[in-house]
N, C-alpha and C positions, 0 to 999 in steps of 0.2 A: 565698527561695532555691528553684530546684526540687527536687524531691527525683526525679524519673523523665524525664529529658531522652532522647529518644530518637536513633536518625542513621538513613540512608536502608540498608536491605539491597539485595539484588542483586535478589529483585523487588517495588522498589518500594516497600515498604513499611518504616518504620520499623525500628532495632533499639536495642531499649530499653536498658537498665539490668538489667530484669529478667529480656531475653533471655540477656544474657551470664552472670548469677548463673544461670539453668539452667544454660548449658552447663558454667559450672565446678562445680555438683554433680554432675556426672558424673562426676569426678575429684578436687575436693577438698573437703575437710575442713570442717564447716561453720564453724567459728570464721574456717577461711581465705575463705570466701567473706564473712564478713562483715567482715573487711580490708578484701577488695577496695569492699564495696559503701563503708564509711567511707572509702576512699578517695576513690571516686567523686564524696559529696559535699561532700568537701578540695577537692577539684580544679574541680566545679561554681563554689564559692567563690570562689577564687581566681581565675578564668578569667568572672566575673561581667560584663558588658558587653561583653566580645571576643566579636568578628565574625571570620569565614574567608572572603575574598574572594568567595564566593556569597553571603553575606548570613547563612550558615546559624551559629549557636552555637558558640563555639568547641569547647566540649565535647565535639561530636558528633565532633570529629576525634580524642581520647585515647580514648572509646570503642571506636571502630571498629580504631583500633590494636591495644587489648586485644582485639581481637573476632581479630585474626589468629593472635597468639600462646595466644589458648585453641585455637583449630585443632591447634594444634600441642600442648594440652595442656601447656603450660609450666605451672611450679609459679609462687604466690603472689606471690613477691617480682619476678616481671617481669611479672604480671599488676598490679601497685599500680605498679611504676614507669612499665609503658604509655599507665596514667591521668594517672602525675603526670609524665608527662618533657618537659614544658613550661612548668611550674611557677616554674620556677628561670628558666631563660630568659625568659620571656615574662611575668611577675607580678610581683610585690614580693614573693615568699616569699622566704625564704634557708635553704639547705642545710641550716639548723641547726636551721629550723622542722619541714622533711620527716623530719629525724633525731631528732628528738622525739617526732613522731607517728608514725613507721612504720618505726626503728630507721635503724642506718648502713648498714646494707646497701642498703634501698631508696634509700637519698642517693646513695649510691654511684654505684648506674647510672641514678639521674636526673642525679645532678653528672656523668657518662661522655658522657652522651646530650647535654648542653648545652654550646651554641658560646659561644666564646670572645666576649662582645658587651662588654665592657670596655674591651679593649686595642683600640686603632686600627694598621691595618694600611697600609703605604703603598699596597697592589693585592689587587685582589679576589684573584689567582689566589694571592700569601700567606696574606691571610684564611683562604681553604679549604683550603690546604694545613696553616696552623696547627691550623685547625678536626679536619682529620682526623686531624692526630697526636696529638691530645689523643685522642678517640675511640677508636683505634687501643692508645693505650698504658691506657687504663683498661679496653679490650675484652682486657688482655695481666693484668689485675687478675682484671678479670670477665668471662669468655665473654660471659656475659648480655647486655651493653652491646650486640655489635653485632645479638641477637638484638632488642630494643629496637626500634633503630637501622633495622632491615631493615622490620621492621614499619610504623614510622612512614612511611619511604620509597614502600613499597607504597603505603598510602592516598593519599601524597601525589600516586604518579602518577595511581590512579585518578581522582583529580580534578583532576588537572591542566589541564581543559581554561578554566574559571575565570580562568588566570592572563594575561599578556600574551604575545604569540606570541615575543617575543627570551628573556623568561623560562622562557619551556615547552621550549625549545631549549639551555640553559643545562643547566637543571634535567634534561633527557632527558639530554646528554651526557654530564655525570656520573654518572647512573644504568648510563651502558651501560658507562661509560668504569672503574667505582668500584664500586658496588654488587652490580648483578649479578656481576659477577666474585670478589668476596666468597661472595657467596651460593655458585657454586659451589665456590669455593674449599672453604666447609665443609659442602660437603655438600647444599643444600636444595635443590632442583631445582624445588618445585613455585613456589618464592620467584624462583627465578631465570628460570624459563621466562616468568611473568608480568611480571618487570620489566624482561627483554628485549623482550618484542612491544608492553608498555606504553612503553617508550622509544621501540622504534625508527616505533610512532605517529607520537608528538609530534615525534619529529625531523625524519623522513622521512614527513610524511602523505601524500605523492603516490603517493610508491612503497608505502607500505602498502593503498593502494589498488588500485593494480593488481593487485597482486598478490595479495589479498584477495581480488579477484572474481577471480582467473586461477585461483587454487583451487578459489574454489565454484563453478567449471564443472566444472574436471578433476575434481573428487570424484564426478557423476553416471556418469561415466565407467569409473571405476574401481571403481564397485562390484559389476559381475560378477565380475572377477577379481576381487578382495580376497576375494568368496565363497566361492571355487573353490577357493584356499590355502589360506582359515580351514578348511574340511570335508576339506580333505587333510592337514592338520597334526593335525586335531580326531582324525580316522579313525587318522591313527598312534600317540597318544599313548595312546588305547581299549583299544587289541590290548594294551599292556603295563599295562592296568587300572592307570595311575597315577593319584594323585590331583594334578590339576594347574588354575590360572587359565589361560585364554589371553586375551591383552587385543590388538587392532591397534591401533597408535600412526600418527596422522598427526603429520608435521613441523611443527614451528611456526614461524609468519612469519619470524621473526627468525632462526631458523637457515639455514630456505630461502634466506633474502636473502642472507645470508653463505654462501651452497656458490655461489649464483648467482655473485655480486661478486669471491668469490675462484678460483674455479676456473675462471671464465668460461666455465661452461657455462649453456646454454638451460633454461629452467624445468623442459621436459618431461624432458630427463634427471633434472635433480634431485630432481621429482617421483615420475619413476615409479619410485619405490623401494616396494616394500610392506613395512611394516614392523611385525614380530610381538613380543610377549612373553610369555613362558611360564614362569609360579611354577609352584612346588614347596616339596615339605618340608623337601629336605637337599642337601647338597651331592652326597652320593652319587648322588641322583638328577638333578643339576644337567648332571652329566658323564653320565649314560644317555642325558638327554633332547640332546646334541647330537649324539652316535652316531646318534640316530634320525634328526632334521634332517640329516644328511650322507648319512644312508641312504636318505629322501624325497627329496632333490632334490642336486645334484649341488652343492660347495662351490665358491666360486671363492678360489683360492690368493692363498697371503697376505692371505687377511681375516677370523682366524681371532684372535682375543685373547683370551685366560684373563685378565681383571683378576678372580677369584677365587684364585689361586693368587699373582699381584702384584696389590694391589690401586693404585688410583690416588691421587696425592696428597692427595686428597679423603676416601677411605676408602671410595671406590666399591669395588664387588665385583661381578659379572656375566660371563655367556660371551655374548663378541659370536661372530656371523656372519655370511660374506652368502653365498647361495644363488642357484644358477641356476635361477629358477622357471618355469615353463610360460610358451610364446610367448616364452621369453629373456629375462622382466625378472627383474630382479635383487630377491631377496626379503634384510631384514636381521631378523636372529631375535637377541634377546636371554632368556638363560635366568638366572633366578636363582631364591635360596628366598625365603619371605616378608620373613626380618628383612633381608635384600639388598636388598628392594623398601623396607621401611620406612624402612631409611640413604639410600637412593637420593634418595628422595622428602623426608626432612627432616632429613639428614646427621645435623649434633650435635646438634637438638633430637630425635633419635628416641631412644626409652629414656633421658630427660631425666636427667643426671647428677646434680642436685639433689632429684631428689624422693626419692633414699635415701642415707643414710649409709654405705651400703656403695659406695666408690667404685670397686670391683671390677668391677662391672657395666657400663662404662666400652664402648660399642662403637666400632667401627673408626676413625669419623669422628670422635670426640671425640679419642681418640689422636694421631690426625695433625691435629687442628686446635692442640692443644697443643703437636704439634712447631713447629708453622706460626709460634705466637705467641713461640714462644724466639727464632726465627729475628725476627722480627718487632724483638724486646727490643732483638736484637742490630745492626742495620738502625739501629734510631734509635741506640744509642750512639756507630756510625760517623758516621750524618751530619750534616752542619754543620749544615744548615737546617731547616726544616718542607719545601722545593720539593724537595730532592734526594732527603726521604725519602720524599713520595710519590711520584718517580720510581723509586726505587728498589722500593717497595712495587708499580706498575703493572706493573714488568718481574717483580715475583712471580705478580701475578694472570694471566698468559695463559699457562699452560704447556702447551704440544704436549710431551707428555713421553716420557723414553726412558727404557728402566730398563737398570741395566750391574748388575754385578758387583765388589765389591772381592775379592780376592785369597782370603778364607778363605767368601768365598761369601755373603756378605751382598747384602741388594737396595737398589740406591737408585733414585731414581727422582728424573728433572733433567729439564728441558724441553728440546725439540727443538733441534741446533745448540749444547748445551753442550758443552763441551771438556774437556781433560785436569784443567784448572787449575780448572775451573767442580767436578770430583767432587774434586781436592783439598781445597778449600774445605765441602765438601756432606761429607767426613770430619770438618773439623776447622779450626776458620781457622787453627792453628800448621803445621797440614801443607800448607794454602795456602799461606800466609806463606813458607813454607823450600824449596818445591816447587821440582826445577833439571830434570826427565824425567821421563816416564813410558814405562811398558810399557803396550800395549793388544793383550791376547791375549800375551803374552809378545813383545809384539815390540816395541822399543824407536821412540815415535813423537814426533814435533813435539808440544809439549804447546797448541799451538792446533791442532788435531785436531779435528774432531768425531766424537762420540760416537757408535756404533749401540748398536740393540737388540742386547740380550743379550752385551753383551761386556764380557768380564775385565779390568780397571784396575787397576795399581799404581803408585804415586806413588813416584818416588824426590826422596828430602828430604837438604839438607845442611845443616848449622849452620852460619850464621852468611851464609843467603842470604835474601835477600829479594824483595819484590815488583817486577816489572819494572811500566814507565808503562805499556809495550807492550799488556800483556796487557788493558786496556782498550777496544783493537780488537777484539779477538773475545769476552771472556767472556759468559755468556749471562745468569746470575742475579742476582738482586740482593743475596746472601749478599757473592757475590764481588767485585761493583764497589763494592759498601759499604767491605769492609774493604780494598780495593787502593788507594783513596780515603781512606779513613783513615789507611794507612799513608803516601801518598805528600802528604797534609795537613801530618803530626805533622813528616816529613821538612824540606817546605817551610819548614813554623813554624821547624826547629833552626837550619837555613840562613838564614835569615831574620835571625832574632835576633844571629845572629854577625855577619852582611852589618852588620844596621843599627848593632851596637853600636862595630864598626870606622868604618861612614859617622859618628857620632854624634861619637868620636873623632877624628874629624879634624877635624870644624866645629868643636869644640871648640877642638883646636889652634892653629885660626888665629883662638881668643878668647882664645892666650896661656893653656889651661887642659889640664883633661884628665879624661875620664871619674871615673878615679878620686878627681881633687881636689874634684868637685864634693860638697860636706857631702848627707848621706842625708837627713836633713829636705829640705832644695831640693829634689833629683831626689825622694821621694817625693811633696813638695807638687805639683809639675809633672805628676806621672804621674797623678795623683790629676784635675789640672784636665786634663787632653790625654782622661780617660775609661776609664783603665788601671789596672787591680787592682795590677800588677806594672812593674816596670821590662823585664823579658823582654819582655811584651806592648807595651811599647811601641817597644823595639828591633825586635821584628818587625816594626809596622806602620812603621817608617823601614825597613826593609830590602825590601818590600814594594812601597817607595815612591809608600804613600797617606800620607804626612806628610815633609817635607821636614826635614832634620839639622842646616839650616842655621838654623833659625827656632825648632827645639827646644832648643838650643844658646844662643841668643839668651836667650832665657828662662829655661835653666839659670844662664847668666855676663849679666849685664847688661851693654850695651858704657858700657866707662866710660872717658875719658882719650883722648888725640890716640894714644897709644903703639898700642892695639888697632886704632882705626881705622884709621893707617897699614900693621898686619901683614894685616889686611882688604882693603886697595889694593893694594900690594904683589904678594899672593899667593903670597907665596914661603913654601908648607908643602909639607910632604909628599904626596904625591898617595897615595892610594887604591891600596894593594897589591893585585893581579885574580890569584889562584891558578890559576882555570881550574879549580878543582873544585865551585864553587857550584854545581852545575846546576839547582838550582831555581829561585832568585834572581838568577844571574846569566846572560845571555844573551849570545850571541857574535848579532849584528843576520848572516842570511840574504845580504842585498845584499853585506855587503865580506868577510867571511868574515875576520875579522882572528886572526893566529898570533900568537906570541910572538917579540917582537922585531919589530912590525910598531909604527908609535907609534899610541896609540889614544889616544882621549875616551870618555867613560861619561854615559848619558843617563839620570835616572830617570824611568819609566813604569808611574804606577799600575798596582797588582795584577799586575805581572810585577817590576817589580823594578831592576837594573841592566841595561840594553843596552848591550855594547858595541860601538864601531864603531871604522873606522882615521879615523884623519884623512885620509884622503883619501878618505873613500867621500864619491860625489855626493848622496846624499840628506840630505846631514848639513843642506845649505840651507836644508831644511821647519824645520829645529828651531831656527833661529840667535837666531827675535822669543823664544824662551825661556829665557835663560842662565839664570835661576834653579836651572834642569830640570838644567844641566852638572854634572859632577864628575869634575877633575881624577884617572886614574887610570894606571896603570904597573903593568905585569908585576912579579911576580914572582921574584925571584932563583931562580934553580934549577929553574924550572917544568916541574916532568914533568904527562903526560897525553896526550893527541892530539886533534888540531882538524882540522876542516875547510879544506878550501882545494879548488879552482876552478883548473885551467887549460885552456888548448884548446891540439890538437896538431891542425897540419894536416899531412895525410902524402898522399904518390898513392898511388893506387888501386892497390895488391898483395893478391896471394894471404895472409891470415895475418899482417896486418899489424896490427890490431889484438888476437890473443895475443900477439905480438911485446912489443909497447909494456906488453901487461898484465903480462906476465912482467920485464919489465924493475923498473916500479913492484914489485912484488912482492920484486924482489933488492933491491931499496933499501928494506927493509922497513915500505911502506908500502902501504897497505888501498883498494881502492876501494871507494867506498860507491853513485857511480852512474856511468853515461854512456850518453851521450845521440849518436848518430851526425849528422853532415850533408852530405847528398851534394848535389855542385852542379854542374860541369861532366861528371861522370863519369871524369875523369883524375885530380883530387883530391877529397878528404874533410876536413873537418872534426871532431875527435873531442874533447868537452867529459865531461870527467874530474872525478867529485870524488872525490879521495884525502884519507888521514889524513896528516898530518904533526906530529913536536913540535915544529917553530918553521922560523921565516924559512932557517936554515942545512940543516935536512932538506930543504925546500919546494925551495931551489937545487940541492940534489945528487942529487933525482928529476930536474929538469929538466935539470941534466948530462947524466946516462946517458942522457935520453930523446932528445937532440939529438943523442946521437954515432950514431942507427940512422940508418941510410943512406936510408930510405924517408922520414924526419919533413924537413921544410922549413921549417919555423917553431914556434916552438912559447913561449905568453905565457904568462901566470895572470891569470886574469879575475874581475872585479871588476861586479856589476849598480848 
């Protein structure tokens, strides 16, 4: 086994394990550096004989990953985990072996980064989602997991050229969609920018080359004006005898690309922005400098942002302003302290939390990261599967923030487009679940109202209130979406369980039995054979239409004798009573819109439950070939509720006729859900109403009242 392998560094020379140790000696204890070297020997032996796509020995990669973390001055456990991050996944090394050699902490970090290789997934997307979910949950336990993963991904992106074109694109897309946003969410700006530019180059190589060439050509033209602005800023700061660092910034290629793409602007418009950063010693000086800049050049109205008073979600703090520079060119200026600069570049890795037992030294980025991790944990609990969890996290990773206030004056940051419902869930899950209205700047506003910077929001709640499915159409935060879905899922499950029990009871009735008559041991055996842990889960599966009630019934009560067979043939069993309130698992077909009093039939649809049609529905012909999915149903006696019905009213063209008919409908106790107008020859018009009624008698009363109106030529109930 080699004792000193090496990897390629930026200047083309090899980066040796000894070089890594020299880096670590500048901030780690000697015994910790020795542990890192011991981990290297262990990893080199484990990966012996393995090579990367480039042909290099595999150990080169873990050492480079460790180097990325060493640049951030990460702790010894993180460096060791980086060197060993693939030994569980790619070699025969067990987690227990890593624990015995390097401790449980390191083993958990390595395991958190490892993919789920032992489980077979139905699709690549499902495997990706489940591996991501595993990593994020490990990250919740120890945030260093994601730092190792980001370092791993960064080196993989640096060496992506040896991969097949399709694999390069897939990895680049995943990097831009997930890993770069995570780095941004954790405030790790340097890693984010490099991941974005590398991902951009791999995903859109032609666009990258064109934009790169354009930037190179434009750079020379900018030099003179850049020097002029820099000289003016320095002169103004020197007059005040301030201690400062002045940096000119050039926009990264991916950032330029996004601005050109999203704002439909030209390259010249986007690139001709001159960016500077002033780094000073204190917060007070930051505000002094912003005054000097506004005195030197006129500020652009509405472009000043104070991220010191109100930090970004990732803990980022700075003052931002845009100025009218010489020749009318815009100048972007960022002003921050040295501490803010460190946090802006390294995020949670700045002043690393694990360096000291003193947890009070946690920086703002780390605090925000912890809050985000708590939200992730809640999302994971509410998500039905890994794909849903991944979708929720993606939503959460792209916040263009809005800052709003609670009535007590606390600040909440939400993604742009967030509504009062998002605000309610951000305050607390229970507040979101029971909210019924909101006051925005003391004025009563709809819950779907998008929030704006600086608004004060007060949520009104009510005991017994619950989330509305319609909220999913406008909420912007992952937390709100996952909690609403969780509630609806539970609601649907409860309804499906009850409906499934009723359907199974009806099927057993055909076999001269009932749910209560089936012995518990038999029920438990069949439940297990169907792959469920409880009979409630079996009921729910039946109610959702995924399993036929009659087939389950036949397994519970084997068919014996001619009497049972005759009972099945005659079909004289009690139809299933429909109450009209099973909103999540009993659907009323939109083609015929059945209402109480109509003769109805039921059709079992997988995943949706029971779909109710009227017996005269034209679309029933499509389902005749599947009689096993039909079920006899009837309306429950004394049914209450509102049901949709469609009517067509042909009227002569008169002023105010629509208002007259609408008033008449309202007088009968019906509501109008929708109305459409069909103009024909200018003399008469067809009005199509979707209205709510209680039953056929109520609909007949509405029709009679409308028919009496002089302008009405004919009226009929419509079915599609």
